[in-house]
N, C-alpha and C positions, 0 to 999 in steps of 0.2 A: 504493499500500499504505499503510495507517495505520501512522502513526509513523517513516515514512522519512523521513530528514532532507532538508531542502529547503535548496538554495544559491541566493542571488541570482547576479548575473552575475559580479560582482566577486570573490565568494567562490569561484565554480567556477571562474573564470581563474585565481586565487590557488593552488586545489587540484590544478589539472590542468596549470597551466604553460602553457596556450594563451592567448593574448591576447585581450582583449574585442574587438577590431576583427576577430579571425578568427571569433570565436564568433558575433558579428552577421552576418559573410558566411555562415557555415554555415547559420544560421537563415534567411536571405533566399533561399537557395537550395534550401532544403527539406532539407539534409542532416543537420542536428541541430536539431530542432524543441522546444525545451522548451515545458512549460505556460506560460501568462501570467496573472498576476494579475487577477482579474476586474474590479477597479476601475482600478488603476493601469497595468495593461497591462506591468508589468515581467516579465521573464524569470525563470522559477523552474526549476532544475535539480533533479534527484535523483539517486539510485544507477543507476539505468537509463540515465541520459544519460551517466553516467561509462564505463559499461560501452560504450555505442554510440560514444563518443569515443574509446575506445582501440580499437575495430575500424577505425574511420576512419585513425586515426594509424598502425596497423599496415600497412593497405593502402597509405596513402601512402608508407610507408618503403619498401615494396616496388615503387613507382614506379607504381602507378596513378593515372590521373587522377580528379578529383573526380567526372567523369560516370560512370565506370567504378565508382568506390567506391559510388556511389549504388544501382547497379543490384546489386552484391555484397552490400551490408548485409541485403538480404533473405533472403539465401540461410541456409538451416539447417544447411547442410554442405557441405564443399567435397570434389570428387572429383578425380581424376587428369585431367580434362577441363581444370583451372585451370592445367596444366602448360603448355598450348599459350601462354596469354596471359603466363605467369610466363617463359618461354622468350625471348618477344619483348621483355620487360621487362629480362631479363638481358642481351640483344644490345645493348639500348640502355644499359644501365649500363656494360657494355665499352666500348663506343664512347666514352662520356662520360668513362670512366676514362683512356682512349688521349689524346684530346683535352686532359684536364687535366693529364696527365703531359708531352705536348708542350708546353703552355704553360709549365709550371714549368720545365722544360728551356730554353726560350726565355728566360724571366725572368732564369733564373741566368746565362745567356750575357750578357744585355745588360747585367746588374749586373756582371759581370767586367769586360767591356768599357769602361763607364763609369768604374769604379774605376781601370782600366789608363791610360785614356785623357785622363780628366778631362774632356773636351769633345769631343762628337763633331757634326758637320752633322747637323741635323734629316734630311735627304733620305738620305743615306748610313745612317743608324741604321735610318729607318723601312726603306730598301730590304732591309737585313739582316733585320729582323724579319719582314718580308713573305716572304722566302726562308727562314726558319726555319718560319713558318706553312704554306708550301705544301711543306714535305718530304715529306709522305705522297704527294702527287701526283708529286713528282718520282721518289720510290721506285718508283711504278707505271710511270712512264715508262722509267725505268731498266730494271725488270724486262721490260718488253715489248722495249726495242730492244737492251740490253746483254747481253753475257754473266755468266752466275752470279758467275764470278770477279771480273769488274769492278764488279758491284753489290756483293758482299761487301766489296770492298777500299776502295769509296767510302763504304758505310754503317758500317762497323766502327771509324770515327775516333773517337778519344777526344773528349772536349768540350773538353780543354786543345787539342788539335791545330786544333779548330774555331775555337777563339778566337783562337789564333794566326794563322790564315788570315785571320779578320775583321779583325784588327788590320793585317794586311798591307795589307788592301783600303782600310782607312780612310786608312792612310799614302798609299796611293796618291792617293786622293780628294784628299788636301790637297795633296799634290804636283801633282795635275793642274791644280788650280786655280790654282796658282802659275804653271806652265810653260805652260799652254794658249794656244796661238796661236803658239808658238815653231816654228821649222822641225822637223819630226820627226827631222832628223839631227842635232839640237843634243846635245851631250853630257850635259847635264843630263837631257832628255827619254829618252834611250837609258840613261841610268843608272837612271832611274825605272822603265823597261820591264824592265831587268835584274832589279833587285830584287823586282819582283813576280811575274814568271815563275819566277825561282829559288825563290822560297818557295812558288808553286804547284806546281812540279815536285817540291819537297820534301815538300810535304803528300800528295802522290800517291803518290810512291816509285817507284823504278826499275821493279819489277815490274809495277806498275798502269800505269805509263807504256807498257811494251809491249803490254799488254794492250789498252790503250785505241788504240794505234797500228793494230792488227788489226781494229778496228770498222769495219763500214761503215754508216754512218748517213745517210741522205737529208738533204738541205738543209733540205726542209719540215719532217722530223722534228726536226731540229735547231732550228728555228725555233719548233715547238711548246713545246720544253724550256726557250727562251729568254723565251717568253711567260710562262711560270710565275715567272721573275725577271728582271722589267724592270730596265733599266741606272737608276741613279739620276742619270746625267749626262744634259745636254742631247744632242739628236740632234746636233749639231756637234761637240761635246765628244767623244760615243762615236766619231763619224768619224774625228776627229784621232788618237785614242787606238787605234783599229784600224789606221789607217796607219802609226802609230808602231810598233806590235807587228809588222806585216807588215815593216818595214824592219828591224827587230832581227833577226827571223828570216830575212832574205835575208842579211844581213850574217855571221850566225853561220854558214850555209850555206856561204858563201864562204871561211871560215877553216879 
């Protein structure tokens, strides 16, 4: 249109807030192709390009890929048929929102742990982070194999309660490194086991412990859950720890 203002790519970038690099890319893939100067070959944008770019940014904001956007740009109008793809995009956004919220909660827990502990063994910290990362899968496992009361009891713990249990586990790992190799009946070893088990039982609570005692879960099913939260200890350390726990439980039964 005669008299329509023209923009160089730098002017167009400044006016729209879209980087020159992105504008180059949109041109290369045929999404937004401005006119070219007949001699210099420089890109020349006009008002229509601004409108097209607005459409691109709006569709991108809704979650459409650039390939989908290229197809949609030619549509003169939209009907309810668009709802099918919008519903898929909405589900994707909901999933991404849940993932981000889980990541934020994990970051906050790790920050609290580091603030309280000052220093944490990398294997232990990464093990705890992995456990946080797989909480959704753990939830699915629990909902499949455990009763609703047990699942609700385990999942409704506050972040502070979770951090407290994480701290206890960190302390256990520190003590284990010091005591590993000693006889399992050693007083220091048994004191370590006592502290950790009491903290775990306190975290679960008496009512939840009773519910868990009534749960019948096959060994293979338990292994499936343990695979989601692998031990940060070596195989020998874990075996020694298991033996120490078994000894503690036997001694407790005899009292």
